N, C-alpha and C positions, 0 to 999 in steps of 0.2 A: 683353122681353129675349130670350125663346126665339125669337120671330119674327126678331129681328135676328140672332141666332146662326145660324139656318137660312139667312137671306139671305147672310150673310158666307161661310158654308161653301159654299153653292151658287155664289157668285161665284168663290171660289177654284178650285173644281173646273172650272167653265166656262172660267176663264182657262187652266188647264193643258190641258184636253182640246180647247180651241180652237186650240192650237198643234200642228201635225201631228207635229213631231219629238218634243215632250214626250209627246204621246198615245201614240206608238209605244213610247217608252222605258218609260213607266209600265205599259202593257199587257204588255210583255215582262217587266218586273220582277215584276209581280203574278202572272203565270202561272208563272214560274220559282219564285217563293217558295212558291206553293201546293204545287208538287211537292216542294220542299225540306222543307217542314214535314211533308208526308206521309211522306217518306223518313226524316226524323229520328225521327218517332214509330215507324215500323216497325223501324228499326235499333236504337232504344233497347229496344223490346220483345224483339227477337231477342237483343241482348246480355244483357239481364236473364235470359232463358231459358237462356243459355249458362252463366252463373256468378253470377247474382244482383247485388246492389247493388255488390259489390266490383269485379266485372268491368266493370260499366257505368261505374263511377267511373274505373277505370284507362283504359278506352277513351276516355272524355271528356277526361281530363287529357292523354293522349298526343296526341289529335287537336287540342286547343286549343293545346298547346305547338308542334306542327308548324305550325299556322296562324300563331301569334304570331311564330315565327322567320322564316317565309317571306314574310309580308305586306309588311314594309318593302322587301325586295328586289323583290318583284312590283310594288309600287306605283311604284318608280322607273321601270319601263317605261311606266307610265301617263303620266308627264310627258315621255317620250322618243318614244313612238310613238303611232299612231292609237288614240284611246280607243275608237272604234267597232270597229276591227279586233280589239282586245284582247277586248272583250265578246263578239264573235261567236266568236272562237277558243276562249275559255273555255267557252262554251255547248256547242260541238260536241265538244270534248275530254271534257267531263263526260258528255255524252250517250252517247258510245261506251263510256266506262268503266263507267257504271251498267248498260248492257246486258250487258257482260262479267260483272259481278258477279252479275246476275240469272241468267245462264246457268250459272254454276259453283257458286253458293252451296250447293246441296244435296249436292254431290259432293266438296267439298274441305274441308281442315281449317279450322276457324273463324279461325285466325290469318291465313290467306290473305285471307279476307273482310275482317278488320279492317285489314290492310295496304292493300288496294285501296280500302276506304272512306276511309281516311286520306288516300290519294293524291287521291281525288276532292275531299276538302275542301281540300287544298293547291292543287289546280288552280283552285279557285274564288276564291282570295284576291285576284286583281287586279280582279274584276268590280265589286264595290261601290265601291272607290276610283275606278275609271274612270267609273262612272255618276255618282257625286256630283261628280267634278271637271268633268264635262261640263255640268252643270246651269247654272252661272252664265253660261256663254256663250250660253245660249238664252233668257235673260230680260233685261228692260230696267230693272226697278225692284226695290228690296228687297222690297216687298210680294209681287211675283210669285215671288221666290225662296222666301219663306216659304210661299206657296201651293203651290209645287212640292214642297217638302219635306213639307208637310202632306198633300198628295195621295199622295205616296209612302208616308208613314207609314200613311195610311188603307188603301192597298192592302196594305201589310204586315200591318195589323191584320186585313184580310179573309183574308189567307193564314193568319194565326194560327188563325182559326176554321175555314176551309174545309179546309186541309191536314190537320190532325189528325182532323177529322170524317170526311174521306174515308178516311184511314188506318184509323180505327176500323171503318168500314163494310167496307173491303176486307179488313182482317185477320179480321173476323168471318166473311166469306164466301169469301175466297180465301187469299192467302199473301203473305209479305214480298216474294217475287220479283215479284209483280204490281204492288206499290207501286213497286218500283224501275223497272220498265218505264214506269209512269205518269210518274215523275219525269223519265226520259230524254225522254219526249215533250214535257214542258214546256220542256226545254232547246232542243229543235228549234223550238218555238213562239217562244221568246225570240230565238233567232238570226235567224229569218226576219223578225221585227219590227224588230230593231236594224239589219238590213241595209238597210232602207228609210229610215233616219234620214240626213238630209243637213244638216250643220251650216250655220247661217246666215252665218257669217263664217269667214274663213280662220284667224283666231286661235283659233277654237274647238277645233281639232284640232292638237296639236303635230306638227310635221314629224318624220319619221323621222330619226334621227341617221345621217348618211352613213357607210358603212363604207369602210375603206381598200381601194383597188383591188388586185387580186391581181397581183403582179409576175410577169413572164414567167420560166418556170423556167430557160431558158437564159441569161437576162441577169442573174440574181441573183448577187451577189458575196458574199463573207464579210462585208464591211462592211455591205452592204445587209441581210443576214440579221440581223446584230446590231442594226441600226437598227430593223428590223421587230419584233424581240423586245422592244426597249426601248419601242417604240410600243404593243405589246400590254400590257406591264406598266403603261404610263401609262394605257391605257384601263381596265384593271382597277382601278387606283387611283382614276381619275376616277369609275367606276361606284360604288365603295364610298363615295367622298366625296359623290356625289349622293344615294346612299341615306341617308346620315347627315344630309343637310340638313333633312329633315323633323323629325328629333329636335332638331336644333340650333335651328330656328326656334321650336319649341314651348318649349324650355328657356329661351330668351331672352325669351319673352313670358309674364309672370306670369298674365295672364288665361287664356291657353291652358293653362298648367300646372294651374291650379285646375280648369278644365273637364275636362281629361284625368283628373285625380285623382278627381273626383266620378264621372266615367263609369266608371272602374275600380271604384269602390266599388259602383256600381249593378250592373255586370256580374259582380262577385263573387257577388251574389245570383243573377244569371242563370245563372252556371256551377253554383252549388249546386242550382239548380232542375232541372238535368239529372238529379240524383239524388233530390232530395226529392219531386218530382212523382211519379216512379215508385214511390218508397217510400210516399207517401201513398196512391196507388191500390191498392197490393198489401197494405200492412201496417196503415195507419191506418183507412181507410174500407172496405177489402175489396171493391174494385170490379173487381180483376183486370185483364188486358191491355186490354180495351176501355175501362177506366177511365182509362188513360193518355191515350188519344186524347180522351176526354170532358173531362178536366181541361185538357188543352192547348187544346181548342176553346173552353173557357170563358175562357181567356186571350185568345183571339181575339175573343170577344164583347165583353169589356171593352175591348180595343184598338180595336174599331170605334167604340165610344162615345168613347174617348179621342181617336181621330182627328178625330171631329166637334168635340170640345172644342178641340183644337189648331188646327183650321182656323178655328173661330169667333173665336179669339183672335189670329189672324195679324195683323190690322190694328192691334192694340194695341202690338205690338213690345216686349212685356215678356219678351224671350227668356230672359235670365238667371234671372229670378225663376221663370218657369214651368218652366225646366229643374230648378231646385232642388225645386220641388213634385213634379215627376215622380220624382226620385230618392228622395224621402221616401216617396212612394206605392209605390215599388218595394220598399221594405224594411219599413216599420213594420207593415203588415198581417200579416206573418208571426207577430207576437205573438198574434194571434187564435187560432191553432191550439193554442197552449199552454192557453188558457182554455176553448175549446169544440172539442174534437176530433171534429167531426161532418162528415158529407158536405156539409151546407149551408154550414158555415163554410169547408170546403176550397174549395167552389165560389166563395164570396164572396172569399176570398183571391186566387184566380186571376183573378176579375173585376177586382179592384182593381189587381193587377199589370199586367193588360192595359190598364186605363185609363191607367196611368202611362207605358206604353211610348211612345206617340206624343208625350207631353209631353217626354220625354227626347230621343227621336230627332229630332223636327222642330226643336226649338230648338237642339240640339247641332249638327246639320248646318248650320243657318242661321248660327249664331255662327261656326263655323269658316270657312264660305264668305265671311262678311263680314270676318273678321280676317286672312285669308290671301291673298297675291298669287296670281294664276292659275298662274304657272309653278311654284309649290310645292304647289298644291292636292292633286295626286295623292299626293305623298309625305307631306304632313301627314295626309291621310285614311288612308294606309297605316300611319303611325305610330300614329294613333288606333286603327285596327283591331288592330294588333299588341299595343298596350297592353291593350285591353279583352279581347282573346282570351286573352292571358296571365293576366289577372285571372279570366276564366272558368275557366281551367285550375286556378287556385288554389282557386276556389270549389268546383269539382267534386271536387278532392282533399281539401279541408277538410271537406266535408259528411259523408262516411262516418266521419271521425274524430270529429266532433261527435256523430253518431248513436251511435257506440260508447261515447263518454264520458258523454254526458248524455241520450241519447235523441233521437228525431226532433223531438218538439215543442219541447224546450228548445233544441236545436240551431238550429232555425229562428228561435226568439224571440231568442236571443243574436245571431245574424247580423243580424236586422232592426234591433235596437237599436244595434249597432255602426255600421252604415251611416248610420242616422238621425243619430247623434251627429256624424258626419263632415260632414254637410251644414250644420249650424247656423252654424259660424264663417264659412262661405263666403257666406252670404246678403248681407251688406253689400257685398262686392265685386261680386257679380252684379247688385245694384241699381245700383251705379255704372257697371257695364259697359252696362246698358240705357240709361242717360242718355247715355253716350258714343256709342252706336251709333245713336241716333235720327238720322234723315236731316238733315244740316246745312242751314241756311237757304238757302245759296247753291247747293245741288246742281243745281237745274234750270238755272241760268245756266251752270254748268260743263259740264253735259251738252249744252248747245246749241252749244258751240264745236267746230267740225269737227276741229281739231287734237287735241282730247281724246277724240274718238269711239272710237279704238282702245283706250283705256285700260280696265282692268278696274274693277269696282265699288269695290274697296278703294282704288285709286288716285284715282278720281274723288271719293270722299268725303273722302279726305285733302286733296285740293286745295281742296275746298269749305270745309273747316274752317280753312284758312289765308287765306281771303279777308278783306280789311279793307274796311270801309265808308268811302267818301270822298264827302262832299257838296260840290257845286260850285255856286256862285251863277250866275245868268244873266249872261253876258258875261265870266265869269272864265276865265282860261287854265289848262288842266290841265297842259300843259308846252309849252315853246317849241321850235322847230326849233333843233337844235344842243345841246340839253340832254342830260345823261347819262341813259341809260335804266336805270331801276331797278325798274320795275313793268310788268306786263301788266294791262290794264283790260277789264272787261266792263260794259256799260251796264245798270243795273237799271231806271232810269226816267229820263225826260228825253231830251235830244238834244244832240249835239255836232257842230261843224263841223271839218273837216280842211283846213288851209291850208298851201300850199307856195309860197314866194317870192311871197307876196301874192295867190296865186290859190286860189280855193275849189275844192277837189277833190271833196268829197262831204259829205253829212250823214249821221251815224250815229244810230240810234235804239235803244230798249230791246231788248236781246238781241244787239246788235252788239258788237264788241270791237275793240281797237286797242292798239298799242304793242309788237307782237311783233317788228317788223323790227330795232329797235335791240338787243333782247335776243339774237335768234338770230344776227344778223350782227356783233354786237359793234361797233356804230358809234353815233355820236350820233343823237339823234332826227332823223328825216328830214322831219318836218312839225310844224306847230303845231296843237294841239287846243284848241278854245274852246267852252265851253258856251253854247248859244243859249237856254236856259231853265233853271230850277232842275233840277239833275241829280244822281242818285245813282249812283256807280260802285262796283264791287267790284274792288279791286286785289289782284294776286297777285305776291309778291316774285320777284325775278330768279332766285334759286337754285331755288325751288320750281318755277317755270315751266320752267326749263331741264332740271331733273332729270326732270320728267314727260315733256316732249316728246322730248328727246334720248335718253331711256332706252327708247324704243319706235320700231322701224323704221317702222311704219305712221304713227305720229304725226309723225315727221320728214318723211315724204312728204307728208302732209296740210299741214304747215306750209310746205314749199317751194311747194306749189300755191297756198296763200293769198298768200304773199309775191310770187310771180310775177304773180298776178292784180292785186295792189295796184300793183306797179311798172309793169305794162303800162297800167293805168288812169291812171297819172300820179300 
């Protein structure tokens, strides 16, 4: 079993790093995250030195609230503009800002540093939605998508370990400013790698929304000015409406609502960890400032193991169930500190939280990517980020209150038990979701049709689930010339002949398709189709076919090409 897990994990990593675009994005993401975790550790230690757990908690709450509010608006740009351009711009802006903070930190009021550090967090909000929204366009199968998310989580796990460990070493020998400069360098690394990413298909990058041309100053009239003002108001309204579409889509999908709710429960603990990890290091096990980096690095060690586990389970496609296991492992181990308040148990708790992190992240990202249309992915991920960052703000705010009321150990235990209790009722729904998301039987047939090639994974799986099986005996007629067209057919096995006015036009075999002309042109059948041997067809209803093809410009172009070729061939 272990050998099989190793092989599956190795295959997943090779799949990702064999793709040039994915390789560059993963390396950019990993390098940037290492710097981020080193930065977070250094800033947390600095904030604690300024005012203890209360100042650290206030800083965390304010930062999380800012990110939660800004993320939905930032993610709207992800669906409007180049995702690659957004990622590069975010990296460069944060690089400059961190260098400024490092240069002035020792000479200005701490409030200025807090403000600039909060701005750096806000500027980073579009990066993750852009990265995750780009992933489905670079893979061809659901298993590859899970492998990508698994590899991403493994790199994140590596960053959990390396970043805090580097911070601990740098803080012991240098200063917080050096850690900030190191983080700025990782942003440059990330920007350079993302610059070399070239999407495989035009659909992978949303086109920029065209802006209205500036009117000539001398030609503008009062009426034109009023019209332009109304147009600007309309744009602002449209932007707000687009921003809200991520929330609306999630609210209307019960599975997504449950996923987001459980994610918020898990990130409640993650937000609280911004306080309880530092408190454990200073007050419970007396490890001091280096202990913060040490405990955070143990989270990274556990996450590396968790990434291995998540990758090895990718082919099983038990996304919902594994997600639930991850949330429980993110919460229940906190009870251990109540029973055994020792360094060894603190390390064990951090290892278990780290183990859980990839199980949550990999399966959550894959589920959202499978359940959401491409044109909404950025906003849905932005909504997710806003929700969980808000939950982290609540966790960071609640933890000092719990410490004051019941103490650190009881506070951690109560939080862990609450989150675990929230998971249990959701398990049956997540198991049903796993059954729903297993690749439909007819998916390879749908993927083989050129007209459907431009469609995203969610649309293709939806079409495959609507296919009906039709068995045709040798010599039987599927439909006659002049019949009303009500289905599109794909040949699963066997062969059919196409006849027009008594003339044999061609023979179609397994993997071929027919019946699209009558549906797209809204005319009677233009030919007779007759099985020449026992044949199995997969039929797709008129409405489902037309909605899929006519709803995508590239699919329409592909369909016109197919019909033109059929007509020219007679």
